[in-house]
C-alpha positions as CSV (number, residue, x, y, z in Angstrom):
1,M,126.3,85.7,108.2
2,T,123.7,83.2,106.0
3,N,122.4,84.6,102.8
4,A,118.7,84.1,102.2
5,V,118.0,83.2,98.5
6,I,114.8,83.0,96.6
7,V,114.6,79.5,94.7
8,D,111.3,80.3,92.9
9,A,108.0,82.4,93.1
10,V,104.6,81.4,91.5
11,R,101.4,83.6,91.1
12,T,97.9,83.2,90.1
13,P,96.6,85.3,87.3
14,V,94.8,88.0,89.0
15,A,90.8,88.0,88.7
16,K,88.5,90.6,89.7
17,G,87.3,90.6,93.2
18,K,83.7,90.6,92.3
19,P,80.6,88.2,92.3
20,N,81.2,88.0,88.7
21,G,85.2,87.5,88.7
22,A,86.8,84.2,88.1
23,Y,87.6,83.0,91.5
24,A,84.6,84.3,92.8
25,Q,83.4,80.6,93.6
26,I,86.6,79.4,95.1
27,H,87.3,79.6,98.9
28,P,90.4,82.0,99.6
29,V,91.9,78.6,101.5
30,D,91.8,77.0,98.1
31,L,93.1,79.7,96.0
32,H,95.9,80.0,98.5
33,S,96.3,76.1,98.7
34,H,96.8,76.5,94.7
35,V,100.0,78.5,94.6
36,L,101.7,76.8,97.9
37,R,101.2,73.3,95.8
38,A,102.5,74.6,92.6
39,L,105.5,75.8,94.2
40,I,106.3,72.1,95.6
41,D,105.8,70.9,91.9
42,R,107.5,73.4,90.4
43,T,110.6,72.7,92.7
44,G,110.2,69.4,93.4
45,I,110.7,69.8,97.3
46,D,109.0,67.5,100.1
47,P,107.2,69.7,101.6
48,A,107.7,68.3,105.1
49,Q,111.1,69.8,104.9
50,V,109.3,73.7,104.8
51,D,110.1,75.2,108.3
52,D,107.5,77.4,108.3
53,V,104.5,78.8,105.9
54,I,104.4,82.8,106.6
55,S,101.8,84.4,104.6
56,G,100.1,88.1,104.2
57,A,96.3,88.6,104.4
58,V,94.6,91.8,105.2
59,G,90.9,91.1,105.1
60,Q,91.6,88.6,108.2
61,V,87.8,87.8,109.1
62,G,85.4,85.0,107.5
63,E,86.8,82.9,105.0
64,Q,90.1,84.5,105.5
65,S,90.4,84.4,109.6
66,G,91.7,82.1,111.8
67,D,95.2,82.0,110.8
68,T,94.4,81.3,107.1
69,A,98.0,80.3,106.5
70,R,97.9,77.2,108.4
71,W,94.7,75.9,106.5
72,A,96.3,76.7,103.3
73,L,98.8,74.6,103.8
74,L,97.1,71.5,104.6
75,G,94.8,72.2,101.8
76,A,97.7,72.0,99.8
77,G,98.4,68.7,101.1
78,F,101.5,69.2,103.4
79,P,101.8,67.6,106.3
80,E,100.6,68.6,109.5
81,S,104.1,69.0,110.8
82,V,104.4,72.2,108.7
83,P,103.1,75.0,110.8
84,G,101.9,78.4,109.1
85,V,101.1,82.0,110.3
86,T,99.1,84.9,108.9
87,V,100.8,88.4,109.1
88,D,99.0,91.9,108.6
89,R,100.8,94.8,107.2
90,Q,97.8,95.7,105.5
91,C,98.9,96.0,101.5
92,G,102.5,94.9,102.2
93,S,101.8,91.6,103.9
94,S,102.8,89.3,101.6
95,Q,106.3,91.5,101.4
96,Q,106.6,91.9,105.2
97,A,106.3,87.6,104.9
98,L,109.2,87.5,102.8
99,H,111.5,89.8,105.3
100,F,110.2,87.7,108.2
101,A,111.0,84.6,106.1
102,A,114.3,86.1,104.8
103,Q,115.1,87.2,108.4
104,G,114.4,83.8,109.7
105,V,116.9,82.6,107.3
106,M,119.7,84.5,107.8
107,A,119.3,84.2,111.6
108,G,119.6,80.7,111.2
109,A,116.2,80.1,112.5
110,Y,114.9,78.3,109.0
111,D,116.6,76.5,106.4
112,L,113.4,76.3,104.2
113,V,110.5,78.7,104.2
114,I,107.7,80.1,101.9
115,A,106.5,83.5,102.2
116,S,103.2,84.0,100.3
117,G,99.7,85.9,100.2
118,I,96.1,85.8,99.7
119,E,93.5,87.8,99.2
120,S,89.8,87.1,98.1
121,M,88.2,90.7,98.0
122,S,85.1,88.8,96.5
123,H,84.6,86.8,99.4
124,V,86.2,89.2,102.1
125,P,85.4,92.8,100.7
126,I,87.9,95.4,101.6
127,G,87.3,96.7,105.3
128,S,85.0,93.9,106.2
129,Q,87.0,93.2,109.4
130,S,86.5,96.5,110.9
131,I,83.0,97.5,109.5
132,G,81.3,99.3,112.6
133,K,84.0,99.3,114.7
134,D,87.0,102.3,115.4
135,F,90.1,100.3,114.6
136,A,91.8,103.4,115.9
137,G,90.8,104.1,119.2
138,P,90.3,107.2,121.2
139,S,94.4,107.9,121.7
140,V,94.7,108.2,117.8
141,T,91.9,110.3,117.4
142,A,93.1,112.8,120.1
143,R,96.3,112.7,118.3
144,Y,94.8,113.7,115.1
145,R,92.5,116.0,115.6
146,N,91.3,116.4,112.0
147,G,91.0,113.2,111.4
148,L,92.2,110.1,109.6
149,V,91.1,109.8,106.0
150,P,90.2,106.9,103.5
151,Q,92.9,105.7,101.0
152,G,91.2,107.6,98.3
153,I,91.3,110.7,100.0
154,S,95.1,110.4,100.6
155,A,95.9,109.8,97.0
156,E,93.9,113.0,96.2
157,L,96.1,114.8,99.0
158,I,98.9,113.4,97.1
159,A,98.5,114.6,93.9
160,D,97.5,118.0,95.2
161,K,100.8,117.9,97.2
162,W,103.2,117.0,94.4
163,N,100.7,119.1,92.1
164,L,99.7,116.3,89.6
165,S,97.3,117.1,87.2
166,R,93.9,114.7,86.0
167,R,95.8,113.9,82.8
168,E,99.2,112.9,84.3
169,L,97.1,110.3,86.5
170,D,95.1,109.3,83.6
171,E,98.4,108.9,81.4
172,F,100.3,106.7,84.0
173,A,97.4,104.3,84.1
174,A,96.9,104.1,80.2
175,E,100.5,103.3,80.1
176,S,100.3,100.4,82.8
177,H,97.4,98.6,81.1
178,R,99.2,98.9,77.5
179,R,102.8,97.2,79.5
180,A,100.7,94.9,81.0
181,A,98.7,93.8,77.6
182,A,102.2,93.8,76.1
183,A,103.6,91.5,78.5
184,W,101.0,88.8,78.4
185,K,101.4,89.2,74.5
186,D,105.1,88.6,74.7
187,G,104.7,85.7,77.0
188,H,106.6,87.6,80.0
189,F,104.1,86.5,82.4
190,D,103.7,82.7,81.2
191,S,106.6,81.1,83.4
192,Q,105.2,82.6,86.8
193,V,101.7,81.7,86.7
194,A,99.6,79.1,88.1
195,I,96.3,79.0,86.1
196,V,93.2,78.7,88.3
197,N,90.0,78.3,87.0
198,G,90.9,78.5,83.7
199,L,91.7,81.9,83.8
200,T,94.8,82.6,81.8
201,I,95.7,86.5,82.1
202,D,94.9,88.7,84.7
203,E,91.4,89.7,84.3
204,T,91.5,93.5,84.9
205,I,93.9,94.3,82.1
206,R,92.0,96.6,79.6
207,P,94.3,96.5,76.5
208,D,92.0,99.1,74.6
209,T,92.8,101.7,77.7
210,T,93.4,105.3,76.7
211,V,94.0,108.7,78.3
212,E,90.5,109.8,76.4
213,T,88.6,107.0,77.5
214,L,89.6,107.2,81.1
215,A,89.3,111.1,80.8
216,G,85.4,110.2,80.6
217,L,85.3,108.7,84.1
218,R,83.7,109.9,86.9
219,L,85.7,111.2,90.6
220,A,85.8,108.2,92.7
221,F,85.8,109.9,95.9
222,K,84.4,113.6,95.7
223,S,81.4,114.2,97.5
224,D,80.2,117.0,99.5
225,Y,81.3,115.8,102.8
226,W,84.9,115.6,101.7
227,V,84.7,119.2,99.5
228,R,83.9,120.8,102.9
229,R,86.7,119.1,104.4
230,Y,89.1,119.8,101.6
231,P,87.7,123.0,100.0
232,Q,91.1,123.6,98.4
233,L,91.4,120.0,96.2
234,E,90.6,119.8,92.4
235,W,89.6,116.6,92.5
236,K,91.4,113.9,90.1
237,V,91.2,110.7,91.2
238,T,88.9,107.9,89.8
239,A,88.6,104.2,89.4
240,G,90.8,104.3,86.1
241,N,93.7,105.8,88.0
242,S,93.5,103.5,90.6
243,S,93.7,99.9,91.6
244,P,90.7,97.9,91.0
245,V,89.7,95.3,93.7
246,N,91.0,91.5,93.4
247,D,91.2,88.0,94.2
248,G,94.4,86.4,93.8
249,S,97.5,84.5,95.7
250,A,101.1,84.3,95.3
251,A,103.9,82.3,96.9
252,I,108.0,82.3,97.5
253,L,110.5,79.8,98.1
254,V,113.4,80.9,100.6
255,A,116.3,79.1,101.9
256,S,119.7,79.2,102.7
257,E,122.5,78.8,100.1
258,S,123.7,75.9,102.0
259,T,120.2,74.3,102.0
260,A,119.7,75.1,98.4
261,S,123.1,73.4,97.4
262,R,122.2,70.2,99.4
263,L,118.6,69.9,98.1
264,G,120.1,70.5,94.6
265,L,117.9,74.0,94.3
266,A,119.2,76.7,91.8
267,P,118.9,80.0,93.6
268,R,117.4,82.8,91.4
269,A,118.2,85.5,93.8
270,R,119.8,86.9,96.9
271,V,117.6,89.0,99.4
272,H,120.3,91.7,99.3
273,S,118.5,94.1,102.1
274,F,115.2,95.4,103.5
275,A,113.4,98.1,105.5
276,V,110.1,99.0,106.7
277,T,109.3,102.8,108.1
278,G,106.2,104.8,109.0
279,D,105.4,108.3,107.6
280,D,102.2,110.4,108.1
281,P,99.0,108.2,108.3
282,V,96.7,111.1,107.0
283,L,98.7,111.4,103.6
284,M,99.1,107.4,104.7
285,L,100.4,106.4,101.1
286,T,103.9,108.1,100.7
287,G,106.2,106.1,103.0
288,I,107.2,104.4,100.0
289,I,109.7,107.5,99.4
290,P,111.5,107.4,102.9
291,A,111.3,103.5,102.5
292,T,113.3,103.5,99.2
293,R,115.9,106.0,100.8
294,K,116.4,103.6,103.7
295,V,116.6,100.4,102.0
296,L,119.0,102.1,99.6
297,D,121.3,103.4,102.4
298,R,121.2,99.8,104.3
299,A,122.3,98.4,100.9
300,G,124.7,100.9,100.0
301,L,123.5,101.4,96.7
302,T,122.0,104.4,95.0
303,A,118.9,104.4,92.9
304,D,121.2,104.5,89.7
305,D,122.3,101.1,90.8
306,I,119.0,99.4,90.5
307,D,118.1,98.0,87.3
308,L,114.3,97.5,88.0
309,F,111.7,99.1,90.4
310,E,108.6,97.6,91.1
311,V,105.9,100.2,93.0
312,N,102.7,99.1,93.9
313,E,100.2,101.0,92.3
314,A,97.8,101.6,94.5
315,F,96.9,104.8,92.8
316,A,98.5,106.6,90.1
317,S,99.3,109.5,92.3
318,V,101.1,107.5,94.7
319,V,103.8,105.8,92.0
320,L,104.1,109.8,90.5
321,A,105.0,111.3,93.9
322,W,107.5,108.9,94.6
323,H,108.8,109.4,91.2
324,K,108.8,113.0,91.5
325,E,110.9,113.0,94.9
326,L,113.3,110.1,93.8
327,G,113.7,111.2,89.8
328,V,113.7,107.4,88.7
329,P,112.8,107.1,85.4
330,L,109.8,105.7,84.7
331,D,110.9,103.2,82.1
332,K,113.0,101.4,84.9
333,V,109.3,100.7,86.9
334,N,106.9,98.7,86.6
335,V,107.8,97.4,83.2
336,D,105.3,94.7,82.6
337,G,102.5,97.1,84.0
338,G,101.3,97.6,87.6
339,A,98.4,97.1,89.8
340,T,96.2,99.6,87.9
341,A,96.2,97.0,85.1
342,I,97.1,93.8,86.9
343,G,95.1,94.4,90.0
344,H,96.0,94.6,93.9
345,P,94.9,91.4,95.8
346,L,96.0,93.1,99.1
347,G,97.6,90.7,101.0
348,A,99.0,88.8,97.8
349,S,100.3,91.9,96.1
350,G,103.7,91.9,97.9
351,A,104.4,88.3,96.7
352,R,102.9,88.8,93.0
353,L,105.2,91.9,93.0
354,M,108.2,90.1,93.5
355,T,107.5,87.1,91.5
356,T,107.0,89.7,88.4
357,L,110.2,91.7,89.5
358,L,112.3,88.4,89.8
359,N,111.4,87.1,86.2
360,A,111.8,90.7,84.5
361,L,115.3,90.7,86.0
362,E,116.0,87.2,84.7
363,R,114.4,88.5,81.1
364,T,116.4,91.8,81.0
365,G,119.5,90.3,82.3
366,G,119.4,93.2,85.3
367,R,121.1,92.6,88.7
368,Y,119.5,94.7,91.4
369,G,115.5,95.0,91.7
370,L,114.0,97.1,94.1
371,Q,110.3,96.5,95.4
372,V,108.3,98.9,97.7
373,M,104.9,99.0,98.4
374,C,102.3,101.6,100.4
375,E,100.6,100.6,103.4
376,A,97.4,101.8,105.1
377,G,98.1,103.4,108.4
378,G,101.1,105.1,106.8
379,Q,104.1,102.5,106.3
380,A,105.8,100.9,103.3
381,N,108.1,97.9,103.0
382,A,111.1,98.0,100.8
383,T,112.9,95.1,99.6
384,I,116.4,94.9,97.2
385,I,117.3,91.5,95.5
386,E,120.4,90.8,93.5
387,R,120.0,88.2,90.8
388,L,121.9,85.2,90.7
């Protein structure tokens, strides 16, 4: 079987996804185009040789609609002969794009392919694509008679089920900010970012974050309605122990080993194994637990074999529940900080995490890295890479 290798990966610094964010005046297509151009510049490949650009985006409406991958590659100056396709597996969209890219290479359908992601939440606020509409439909409503819930409520239900305290959530969030600030200070991100609009650091990192400052934040999702629905909950989730809203993009160049050799490209990692799974759509964000077990089983590895983990910090409770179930030491998880600090530009986050994981493995000399991403609707993607 043909091996799929990662040749390079690049991301933008992550900006606030608000009107005062650094990318608020940049069209999402242009923000996406920026990392596609950067990938070409960094590798020196002829973009005409790219078989496909597979991109993730969650808010596929307005300025991120109409197969935004196609417009981004054209905006990046790629020849018109290069196709593009946009996928949506919610927060795991660009991680799924990487899976599709690797699968295409392994099947012999692609020689050279880009997996990327975009989300401009300052232009396309979260949930824009379904405002005023029932995206689930009556059959799903009939199946889940107690009703589906927003992600913030799922995060509260997870904290309750795994008996996580407010202090534990805040401690985890404060540590994420500390690690991310240290990573920038120590130059860990310098080689993986393509600067846009003068932003030289992830905009939502707060180096002065402490458990005490987080403790003063109000509860984000508690309301009279949800208290009536879930009277047993001790409410704990705040904006401080959740990921913010963000703008950002990232891109990964994937090739077959023979193509990399022919083009004089040095592979950095092999896409070793991947998996996707479904889970309870009400708890919603716990799919990372079975997905991790599934990908380890497919790889013939154990958690002890993995040197570094990237687990998306949609909410602190999600990562801590995963940690309690799998027993992975937190000093191997998100070593350069996570989405609580760096940010979570939905459709771009999968590619952003992989960019971070790849560079961290190289810096630390690790062999195996595992990335896992929770997704709305109760799904999760998991990927294992092997550093070369």
